[in-house]
C-alpha positions in Angstrom: -51.5 -98.9 101.5 -50.3 -100.5 98.8 -53.5 -101.7 97.8 -54.1 -97.6 97.0 -50.3 -97.4 95.5 -52.3 -100.5 93.0 -55.8 -99.2 92.5 -54.0 -95.6 91.3 -51.5 -97.1 89.3 -53.9 -99.8 87.7 -56.5 -96.5 87.2 -53.5 -94.4 86.1 -52.8 -96.8 83.0 -57.1 -97.0 81.8 -57.0 -93.3 81.8 -53.6 -93.5 79.1 -54.5 -96.0 77.3 -55.6 -95.1 73.9 -58.8 -95.2 73.1 -61.1 -98.6 71.1 -62.7 -95.7 69.3 -62.8 -92.2 68.0 -65.1 -89.8 69.8 -68.5 -89.9 68.3 -68.9 -86.3 68.7 -69.5 -85.9 64.7 -71.7 -89.3 64.3 -74.1 -87.3 63.3 -72.7 -84.9 60.6 -74.5 -84.5 58.0 -72.0 -86.3 55.7 -74.8 -86.4 52.6 -74.9 -82.8 52.7 -71.4 -82.2 52.2 -71.0 -84.3 49.4 -73.9 -82.8 48.2 -72.5 -78.9 48.2 -69.8 -79.5 45.6 -68.6 -75.8 46.8 -68.6 -77.2 50.1 -67.3 -79.8 50.1 -63.8 -78.4 48.0 -64.2 -75.5 50.4 -63.1 -79.6 53.0 -60.8 -80.8 50.9 -58.5 -77.8 50.7 -58.3 -78.2 54.1 -57.5 -81.9 54.1 -55.0 -80.4 52.6 -53.9 -78.2 54.2 -54.6 -75.5 51.3 -57.9 -73.5 53.2 -59.3 -72.6 56.1 -60.6 -75.5 58.1 -64.1 -75.3 60.4 -64.4 -76.5 63.8 -65.4 -80.0 62.0 -62.8 -80.2 58.9 -60.0 -79.8 62.0 -60.7 -82.4 63.9 -61.3 -84.4 60.5 -58.0 -83.4 59.2 -56.2 -84.8 62.3 -58.0 -88.3 61.7 -57.7 -88.9 58.0 -53.2 -89.9 58.6 -54.1 -93.0 61.4 -57.7 -93.5 60.0 -56.5 -93.6 56.3 -53.1 -96.9 57.8 -55.1 -98.1 59.8 -58.5 -98.4 57.5 -61.1 -96.9 59.7 -59.6 -99.3 62.4 -61.1 -96.7 65.5 -63.9 -95.6 63.8 -67.3 -96.9 65.2 -69.7 -98.4 62.1 -71.8 -95.4 61.9 -67.9 -93.6 60.6 -67.3 -96.3 58.9 -70.3 -94.9 57.4 -69.2 -91.6 57.0 -65.9 -91.8 55.9 -67.8 -93.9 53.0 -69.4 -91.6 52.1 -67.7 -88.9 52.3 -65.2 -90.6 50.1 -66.9 -91.5 47.7 -68.1 -87.4 47.8 -64.4 -87.2 46.9 -64.1 -89.3 44.5 -66.9 -89.3 41.7 -67.9 -84.9 42.5 -64.1 -84.2 42.9 -61.8 -86.8 42.0 -58.2 -84.3 41.2 -58.5 -83.0 45.3 -59.2 -86.9 46.2 -55.5 -87.5 44.2 -53.9 -84.9 46.2 -55.1 -86.2 49.3 -54.1 -89.5 48.5 -50.9 -88.3 47.2 -49.8 -86.6 49.9 -51.1 -89.2 52.5 -50.2 -92.0 51.1 -47.1 -90.5 48.5 -46.0 -94.6 48.2 -49.3 -96.7 47.7 -49.0 -98.6 51.0 -52.4 -98.4 52.5 -54.2 -97.8 49.4 -55.6 -102.1 48.4 -56.6 -101.8 51.8 -58.3 -99.1 51.8 -59.8 -99.8 48.7 -61.3 -102.9 50.4 -62.5 -100.9 53.4 -64.6 -98.7 50.7 -66.3 -101.6 49.0 -66.6 -103.2 51.9 -70.6 -103.4 54.7 -70.0 -103.9 57.4 
């Protein structure tokens, strides 16, 4: 009986443990296509800022932005890290005003800027 209780407790703890990485559901998301379409990129930017509607993907991405910024994408897979870099660079070069708004919204005190910039400029 004690063994069953122990196994149930361990199983519950394993299920309750936070995931080591984000869901791979969007690992095949075409970030290059998004960045290549300024209108679409702007739409995602408005979504992230809470200034416009979101696609299903946009809503999911929007939920992960704060944690990914704070942790420099610690829970991202290598593929997700590359996707983040492509999209952020797209905002920085094509829509810098939206990028600046996102930075002000997500990191108003600039606490994560230096670490996130290092992440963007690295290649793991």
